[in-house]
C-alpha positions as CSV (number, residue, x, y, z in Angstrom):
1,M,81.3,120.8,112.1
2,S,83.6,123.1,110.3
3,Y,84.6,122.7,106.7
4,E,88.1,121.6,107.8
5,S,86.9,118.7,109.9
6,E,84.6,117.5,107.1
7,Y,87.5,117.6,104.7
8,K,89.7,115.7,107.1
9,D,87.1,113.0,107.5
10,K,87.0,112.4,103.8
11,E,90.8,112.9,103.2
12,F,92.7,109.7,102.5
13,G,95.7,110.6,104.7
14,Y,93.7,111.7,107.8
15,N,91.1,108.9,107.9
16,W,93.2,105.9,108.9
17,V,90.2,103.5,109.2
18,N,89.0,104.0,105.6
19,S,92.5,104.2,104.1
20,S,93.8,101.1,105.9
21,R,90.7,99.2,104.7
22,F,91.2,100.4,101.2
23,L,94.9,99.4,101.2
24,F,94.1,96.0,102.6
25,Y,91.5,95.3,99.9
26,L,93.9,96.7,97.3
27,Q,96.6,94.3,98.5
28,V,94.2,91.3,98.4
29,L,93.2,92.2,94.9
30,C,96.8,92.5,93.7
31,I,97.7,89.2,95.2
32,V,94.7,87.5,93.6
33,A,95.5,89.0,90.3
34,L,99.2,87.9,90.5
35,L,98.2,84.4,91.5
36,T,95.7,84.2,88.7
37,G,98.2,85.4,86.2
38,M,100.9,83.0,87.3
39,C,98.4,80.0,87.2
40,Y,97.4,81.1,83.7
41,N,101.0,81.3,82.6
42,L,101.8,77.9,84.0
43,Y,98.7,76.5,82.2
44,T,99.7,78.0,78.8
45,H,103.3,76.8,79.1
46,R,102.5,73.4,80.5
47,Y,104.4,70.2,79.4
48,K,102.7,68.8,76.4
49,G,104.2,65.3,76.4
50,K,107.3,63.5,75.2
51,P,108.2,64.8,71.7
52,D,109.1,62.3,69.0
53,V,112.8,63.1,68.3
54,E,114.8,61.3,65.6
55,M,118.3,60.5,66.9
56,P,121.2,60.4,64.4
57,G,122.8,57.0,64.2
58,N,126.3,58.2,65.0
59,T,125.2,59.6,68.4
60,L,123.7,56.4,69.8
61,Y,125.3,54.3,72.6
62,V,126.5,51.9,70.0
63,P,127.2,54.1,67.0
64,Q,126.0,53.1,63.5
65,Y,128.3,54.2,60.8
66,K,127.7,54.1,57.1
């Protein structure tokens, strides 16, 4: 084997088997990282329950004036 053929076997652009396998696993890793980040963001910004809000008397259905 010549130096050029050994170089082409190891080169990313010439060896489609290794490069496609690498790109596939890179895509899987990116998708898993994206889904994990989205789940974590949804968990940290989750609905914490109904807040106790004090309503002013003049905005009720039957307003109460002073």
